[in-house]
Structure formats: structure tokens, C-alpha cells
N, C-alpha and C positions, 0 to 999 in steps of 0.2 A: 921288442923294437916299439915304438908309438904308431903309430896311424897315421891317416893326414887328418882325421877329422879331431884327435885328441889333439894335435895342436894348431887345431884354429880355434879349437873349443876354451882353449885355456889349460888343460886338465894337466895335474902338477906332473913333473917329471919324480919328484921324488916321491909318491906313489908305485912307481913301476919298476919291476927289478929287471935287470937285462944282462943276458950270459955275453954279447959281443962286446969286446976289451975296447974299442971306438966310444963305445956308450959309457963305460966305465968310466973310462978318462975323462972326457969330456965334463960325467956329473961331478967326479972327484976335481976337476982345478974351477967349475961351477960351488961346489960345497968348500975349498979352502975359500973362497972367495968371499961366502957366505959368512964361516968360519972366525975369521976375525972380527967383523963389527958383535958380534953374538959374544964373543968371548970379552970384550970392553962394556957392555952391556951387565954384563954378569957381578960386576963393583956397582954398579950405577944400584940394580936392585935390591943387593946385600943394606947399599945405605937407606935406600929408603923402609924398609924393613926396621930399621932401627928406627926411625922417627914414628911410622905408623903405628902398625901394629906391636905390639912389646912379644921381642923373644923368649923373653923371661916368663912366666908364668909364674915363679917362685914368689914369696916375699920382694927380694929386689923388682922383679915387675911392677909388681903391686904398688912398690911404694914410686917408681919412676912414673908408673900411670899417672898417679895419683897427684902429682907434684905440674907435669904437663895438663893433666887436666885443671889442677888449683889457677895454672899459668895462662891456659884459653882462659877461662871464667875472669881473672882479673884483667886483663887485654878486654873483654869484649863490653865487659862494668863499663872500663876507662874511655872506650867508643862508645858506649853509649853515653855517658856523662858529654862529652865532646859535642854530640850531634846536640843533644839537649842543651849545654850551652849556648850553642853554634843557632836554635831555633831561637832562643829566647832574644839573644840579641838580637836576629833579624823580624822577628815580630813585635819585637820592641820598638826600632828604627820605623817599624813601619804603620803603627798605630798610636793613637792620643791618647793621653788622660784624660780624666775630667778638670783635675787643677790647669791643665795646658790649655785645657776647652775654654775656663774661666778667665784664663789668661787672658785669651786671643781674646773675649766678649767685651772685655774689660777693657783692654785698647783699642774694639770698635769703637766704644763709646766713646774714650777719651776723644778720637779723631774726630768723631760724629761733633762733641760738640765743636771743638777748636773749629771745623770748618761753619760750625751754626754762627759761631762768634765772631768771626770777621766776615760775614755777610749781614 
């Protein structure tokens, strides 16, 4: 039987063994409630084991790991290329080239000549 201090401090009930039938039936009911979600999470863990770390340690596992590595490597390279292209477009729109500056100066000179010619 648990003490009041243990209940207030939040001691885990699964660490206690009781000879009383009342507590055993309460714990079994709680364990049954916990058992259902635990069994449903087991297949999810099995799926994760297949994607993350290879279970096969032989040639098939090595080949699968190598294929996954190459796939991730190409995806990363493509992402870097897309990021580089995006930066190039962004920076090319925000800066002016030397030719653009010369054209702007030529337009300014032509405009000044037209203004001075009218006066």
C-alpha cells in the first residue's frame, strides 16, 4: 500500500507491488488502458526502424543504406542549386551592372542637352 507522501509526491505506482486484491485490480485496469496505446505504437516503431537505421547488416542492408545516402546527397545538391539560383536572381535584380550605369549617364546627358537646347 502506498503512503500519502508517495501519492502527493507522485511516485509511480508501477514500482510498487501489493498483496492486496483491491490495488491489484486497480493497477490491472490502468495497465489495460495503457496497453492498448502501447501496442499501437509498436508498428510505428517498426516502420521507423526501416527508414532510419537499417536492420539488415549484410550486403542488402549496405546497398539500401548506400542508395538512401545517394538519394539524400542528390536531394541536398539540388536544394543547394535551387538556393544558389534564387540568390542569383535576387541579387541580380537588386544591383546594377556597369553597362546599366553607362546607359543611365548617357540618358542623363541627352536629357541635359535637350533641356539646355530649349532654353
